[in-house]
C-alpha positions, -999 to 999 in steps of 0.1 A, spaced: -303 -207 -302 -279 -207 -273 -288 -204 -236 -267 -202 -205 -241 -229 -203 -220 -242 -174 -197 -212 -169 -225 -187 -177 -248 -202 -151 -220 -200 -125 -214 -164 -133 -252 -156 -133 -258 -173 -99 -227 -155 -84 -239 -122 -97 -275 -128 -85 -261 -136 -50 -238 -106 -50 -267 -83 -61 -289 -97 -33 -262 -91 -7 -257 -55 -20 -294 -49 -20 -296 -62 16 -267 -40 28 -281 -10 10 -315 -13 24 -301 -15 59 -289 21 55 -316 36 34 -350 50 41 -368 17 34 -352 1 64 -358 31 85 -395 32 75 -399 -5 82 -384 -1 116 -406 29 123 -436 9 111 -428 -20 134 -422 3 163 -455 21 158 -473 -13 155 -458 -25 187 -468 7 205 -503 4 191 -506 -31 203 -494 -22 238 -518 8 239 -547 -14 228 -538 -39 255 -536 -11 281 -570 2 270 -585 -32 276 -571 -33 311 -579 2 320 -608 14 343 -639 30 328 -624 64 335 -591 56 318 -605 37 288 -614 67 267 -579 82 270 -563 49 264 -585 42 233 -575 76 219 -538 69 224 -543 35 208 -559 51 178 -531 76 175 -505 49 176 -524 28 151 -525 58 127 -487 62 132 -482 26 123 -503 30 91 -484 61 81 -451 43 87 -463 14 64 -472 40 38 -437 54 40 -422 19 35 -444 12 5 -436 45 -11 -399 39 -5 -402 6 -24 -419 24 -53 -390 50 -53 -365 22 -54 -383 6 -83 -383 38 -103 -347 44 -96 -337 9 -108 -358 10 -139 -346 44 -149 -309 33 -145 -309 0 -164 -285 14 -190 -265 36 -166 -259 6 -142 -236 -11 -167 -217 19 -180 -193 21 -151 -186 -16 -152 -161 -33 -174 -181 -61 -190 -150 -80 -201 -147 -113 -184 -112 -126 -175 -118 -163 -181 -89 -173 -159 -109 -161 -129 -133 -189 -136 -106 -215 -130 -119 -240 -104 -101 -250 -73 -113 -281 -54 -130 -272 -22 -125 -302 1 -144 -302 34 -126 -313 66 -125 -350 72 -158 -356 90 -148 -386 113 -120 -371 134 -135 -390 164 -122 -423 148 -87 -409 149 -86 -412 187 -70 -445 198 -90 -468 221 -77 -462 257 -53 -488 270 -66 -512 297 -59 -500 332 -44 -529 353 -69 -543 379 -60 -535 415 -53 -565 437 -80 -568 465 -67 -564 501 -59 -597 519 -84 -604 547 -69 -601 582 -81 -624 610 -94 -605 640 -100 -627 671 -130 -619 692 -121 -601 725 -120 -626 754 -145 -621 783 -134 -605 815 -147 -602 850 -179 -620 859 -185 -630 823 -154 -651 825 -169 -671 854 -204 -679 840 -196 -698 807 -176 -669 792 -147 -691 781 -169 -715 763 -188 -688 745 -155 -671 736 -141 -703 722 -173 -707 700 -169 -671 688 -133 -677 680 -141 -708 660 -169 -690 641 -145 -661 634 -119 -685 621 -144 -702 599 -156 -669 585 -120 -657 580 -112 -690 562 -141 -684 538 -131 -648 532 -95 -658 526 -105 -685 502 -127 -660 483 -98 -635 483 -74 -661 469 -100 -670 442 -104 -633 432 -67 -628 432 -63 -659 410 -89 -646 386 -72 -612 380 -49 -624 351 -79 -639 332 -100 -608 337 -72 -585 326 -67 -607 296 -104 -605 287 -104 -567 291 -73 -566 268 -91 -587 243 -122 -564 244 -99 -534 240 -82 -550 210 -116 -558 194 -127 -522 199 -95 -509 185 -97 -531 155 -133 -520 149 -121 -484 152 -93 -489 127 -117 -507 103 -142 -478 105 -114 -452 102 -101 -469 71 -136 -471 56 -142 -434 64 -109 -423 50 -114 -444 18 -148 -428 14 -134 -393 20 -105 -400 -4 -130 -411 -31 -151 -380 -26 -120 -358 -28 -108 -376 -59 -142 -371 -74 -140 -334 -67 -105 -333 -81 -117 -350 -113 -147 -326 -116 -124 -297 -110 -99 -310 -136 -127 -315 -161 -141 -280 -155 -106 -265 -160 -101 -286 -191 -134 -272 -204 -121 -237 -195 -88 -243 -213 -108 -254 -244 -130 -223 -241 -100 -200 -238 -83 -215 -268 -116 -217 -288 -124 -180 -281 -89 -170 -292 -96 -188 -325 -131 -174 -329 -147 -208 -328 -185 -208 -328 -191 -228 -296 -165 -208 -277 -178 -174 -287 -214 -186 -279 -203 -197 -245 -185 -165 -238 -215 -145 -248 -235 -165 -223 -210 -157 -196 -212 -120 -203 -250 -120 -204 -250 -142 -172 -232 -113 -155 -260 -90 -162 -283 -86 -133 -315 -67 -137 -341 -54 -112 -360 -82 -95 -392 -70 -111 -378 -75 -146 -370 -111 -156 -347 -112 -185 -336 -142 -207 -314 -144 -237 -313 -165 -269 -283 -161 -291 -263 -176 -320 -230 -167 -335 -221 -170 -372 -183 -172 -375 -186 -168 -413 -201 -133 -410 -189 -124 -375 -225 -116 -366 -243 -124 -333 -280 -129 -336 -295 -122 -302 -330 -121 -287 -337 -106 -253 -369 -117 -237 -381 -94 -210 -410 -95 -185 -444 -84 -197 -456 -49 -188 -481 -62 -163 -453 -76 -142 -443 -41 -131 -462 -25 -102 -487 1 -115 -489 22 -84 -477 58 -83 -480 64 -46 -496 52 -14 -515 72 11 -534 66 44 -570 77 45 -577 83 82 -615 86 77 -616 50 64 -586 37 82 -573 24 49 -541 25 29 -550 32 -7 -528 34 -39 -529 60 -66 -522 43 -100 -497 56 -124 -513 72 -154 -516 51 -185 -491 74 -202 -466 71 -174 -468 33 -175 -464 33 -213 -434 57 -211 -418 37 -183 -421 3 -201 -409 18 -234 -379 33 -216 -371 -1 -201 -373 -18 -235 -350 8 -251 -325 8 -223 -323 -30 -223 -316 -30 -261 -287 -5 -257 -274 -22 -226 -271 -56 -242 -253 -41 -273 -229 -23 -251 -222 -53 -229 -214 -76 -258 -193 -52 -277 -173 -40 -246 -167 -76 -234 -155 -88 -268 -121 -71 -267 -108 -92 -295 -134 -79 -318 -146 -113 -329 -182 -101 -330 -184 -74 -356 -222 -70 -359 -252 -78 -337 -287 -84 -349 -308 -78 -319 -344 -82 -309 -361 -73 -277 -393 -91 -271 -417 -105 -246 -440 -136 -245 -477 -132 -238 -509 -151 -244 -529 -142 -274 -564 -133 -262 -579 -145 -295 -562 -179 -296 -551 -184 -260 -517 -195 -272 -484 -181 -261 -469 -158 -287 -437 -138 -290 -441 -101 -295 -410 -82 -308 -407 -46 -296 -372 -37 -310 -353 -50 -340 -319 -34 -346 -287 -41 -363 -255 -26 -348 -220 -25 -362 -192 -27 -336 -170 3 -345 -198 27 -350 -216 17 -318 -185 19 -296 -182 56 -306 -215 65 -289 -214 82 -255 -242 63 -239 -241 84 -208 -256 113 -228 -281 97 -251 -318 92 -252 -321 55 -258 -350 57 -282 -332 83 -303 -300 62 -304 -320 32 -316 -337 53 -343 -302 65 -353 -293 29 -358 -323 24 -381 -341 2 -356 -377 -9 -360 -395 1 -328 -429 -7 -314 -452 23 -312 -466 10 -279 -448 -19 -261 -470 -14 -230 -501 -25 -250 -481 -54 -265 -480 -39 -299 -452 -55 -319 -433 -47 -350 -438 -64 -384 -403 -76 -390 -368 -78 -375 -340 -78 -401 -304 -85 -391 -273 -68 -404 -271 -92 -433 -306 -83 -443 -300 -45 -444 
C-alpha cells in the first residue's frame, strides 16, 4: 500500500502550514479572539481588584472584595465564551468537511513543484574586507638643547658662575643622552615599519586562506543544493512522463500528492493507504480517520456562579453518533471527489474505497482495524453527482456502499468488496 512520497509530503506540509496561517488570521478577526481578549482583560481587572482589596482599609475592603468578585465572574464568563466559540468552530469544520473541497480545483499542476535552489547569502563577508595597510611611523621630533639661564645680580657674585657652568655641563650631558636616544629611535624606524608590514602580510595571507576555505565550503554547499534540486527535478520529469503514460508508480505518487493537499480539521487525523492497478485502472484506497473519542464530547460550557465553576454539558449520545457518522460519510465522498477531479486524464476509472479507524480490541488488547464504509465508485457516474446538494449517506447508499450502522460505537462492516468484486 502506498503512503506519502517525496512530493506528496512537500505538498502536505505546505498545505498544513498554509492552513495554520489561515486559521491564525481568521481567529484574529473572529469571536474567539475577541472572547479571549475579553477574558484576559477581565482576568487582569480581577487581579488588580483583588490586589486593591488587600491594600484597602477595613472600611474599603468590603466594597473592594465585591468589585473583585464581580470582575472574577466577568473573567469566568469570558472564558466560557471562548470555550463555546471553540466548540462552534469545531462544529462548523466537521459539518463542512465535504463542502470545503468543492470550491477547490483538486488538480495538481506538477510543474509548480519544480524546485529552484535556494542559496543563502555567503556567510563570511567579513573575510572579504582587506587587511588595512600599514600606516608609516612618524619620525620623533629631534631634541633641542636649551642652555640654563645664567645668573644675574648678586647671584653672579657669590659662586653663580661656577654653579651655572655646572648646570650647563649637566644640561649638555642630558641633551647628548636625549639626542643619542633620538638617533637610535630614528634608526629603528625602518626595521619597525618592516616588522609591521610583515605582520600585516601574515594577517592578510591568513585572511585570504580563510576566505578561500569559506568560499570553497560555500561553493560545495551550493553545489550540493544544485545537485539535490537537479535530482528532485529529474524525479519530477520522470513523474510527469510516467503519469502521462499511466505508469503504476507515477499514478501512485500523484495520488499521494493529491491526498497530501487535503487538510482536515485538527481534531481529525487522517491517513491514506492506496494502490493503483494499471491493468484494471482501479485505485484501491483506505482512509484511516481518528477514533470517535478523539472529538470533543461537549455541547456547551456555562458558568455556575453559586459554585464558581465552569461546567460542560455533554452532547447527547445520539448527537455524537450522528456527528461521527456524518464525518465518516463526508470523508468518503470527499476522497472520491478529490481523486476523480484531480485525475483529469481519466487514468483512474474506478475506486475501491474503505473508510476505517484503528482501535484497541477490549477483549484481546490488540490494535485492530474497523471498517465503517466500503464503496466502489465509477468515474463517469460519480462526476455527474452534484455534491453540493446531496446527503452523503444517501449518496453512498446510492453507490451500493456497505455502511456501518454505528461508527461511533466502533461497529464495523463484514466485508469491503472493490469494483472488481461487484
